[in-house]
C-alpha positions as CSV (number, residue, x, y, z in Angstrom):
1,M,0.0,0.0,-0.1
2,F,2.8,2.4,1.0
3,D,4.8,1.6,-2.2
4,N,1.8,2.3,-4.4
5,I,1.4,5.7,-2.8
6,L,5.1,6.4,-3.4
7,Y,4.9,5.2,-7.0
8,G,1.8,7.6,-7.5
9,V,3.8,10.5,-6.0
10,L,6.6,9.9,-8.2
11,V,4.3,9.9,-11.3
12,L,2.8,13.2,-10.1
13,L,6.2,14.7,-9.5
14,T,7.4,13.6,-13.1
15,L,4.3,15.3,-14.5
16,S,5.0,18.4,-12.5
17,I,8.6,18.5,-14.0
18,L,7.2,18.3,-17.4
19,G,5.2,21.4,-16.5
20,Y,8.3,23.1,-15.4
21,V,10.1,22.3,-18.5
22,Y,7.2,23.9,-20.4
23,R,7.5,27.0,-18.4
24,L,11.2,27.0,-18.8
25,I,10.8,27.1,-22.6
26,K,7.9,29.2,-22.9
27,G,8.3,31.5,-20.0
28,P,7.0,35.0,-20.8
29,S,10.0,36.5,-19.1
30,I,13.5,35.6,-17.8
31,P,12.5,35.6,-14.0
32,D,9.8,33.1,-14.7
33,R,12.4,30.7,-16.4
34,V,14.6,31.1,-13.4
35,V,11.8,30.1,-11.0
36,A,11.0,27.1,-13.2
37,L,14.7,26.1,-13.2
38,D,14.7,26.4,-9.4
39,A,11.5,24.3,-9.2
40,I,13.0,21.6,-11.3
41,G,16.0,21.4,-8.9
42,I,13.6,21.2,-5.9
43,T,11.4,18.5,-7.6
44,L,14.5,16.4,-8.5
45,V,15.6,16.5,-4.9
46,S,12.2,15.2,-4.0
47,I,12.2,12.5,-6.6
48,T,15.6,11.4,-5.7
49,A,14.5,11.1,-1.9
50,L,11.5,9.1,-2.9
51,V,13.6,6.8,-5.1
52,S,15.9,6.3,-2.1
53,I,12.8,5.4,0.2
54,V,11.4,3.1,-2.4
55,M,14.9,1.3,-2.8
56,E,15.4,1.3,1.1
57,T,18.9,2.7,0.6
58,N,20.8,5.6,2.0
59,A,23.1,5.7,-1.1
60,F,21.3,8.6,-2.6
61,L,21.5,11.0,0.3
62,D,24.9,12.5,-1.1
63,V,23.1,12.9,-4.6
64,I,20.4,14.9,-2.8
65,L,22.7,17.1,-1.1
66,L,24.7,17.7,-4.4
67,I,21.5,18.5,-6.3
68,G,20.4,21.0,-3.6
69,I,23.7,22.7,-3.6
70,L,24.0,23.1,-7.4
71,S,20.3,24.2,-7.5
72,F,21.0,27.0,-5.0
73,I,24.2,28.1,-6.6
74,G,22.5,28.2,-10.1
75,T,19.5,30.1,-8.7
76,A,21.8,32.6,-7.0
77,A,24.0,33.0,-10.1
78,F,20.9,33.6,-12.3
79,S,19.3,36.1,-9.9
80,K,22.5,38.1,-9.7
81,F,22.9,38.1,-13.4
82,L,19.3,39.4,-13.7
83,A,20.1,42.1,-11.2
84,K,23.4,43.3,-12.4
85,G,24.0,41.8,-15.7
86,V,27.3,40.1,-14.7
87,I,27.8,37.1,-12.5
88,F,31.4,37.8,-11.5
89,D,32.5,41.3,-10.4
90,R,35.9,42.2,-12.0
91,D,36.3,45.5,-10.4
92,R,39.1,45.0,-7.8
93,N,39.3,48.8,-6.8
94,S,36.1,48.8,-4.8
């Protein structure tokens, strides 16, 4: 019973990723695309966690941490790029 619920949630999360990919491609503005990319990262973390629960293993916990860190860094870089137009500041005098 519990496994059937987990499989159903995995299907729903996969469908939500398809919706996020649509928003990533057709987004009306760049911030909408950044939010969709961040949501894809969060959904990938949850899918990996559910797969880890279904397989009854702790092997994917490092993968979950890595996806979360990369998602955060990507979102921070995109938002800084949207705010300033550059990701790395090259001005060393200030």
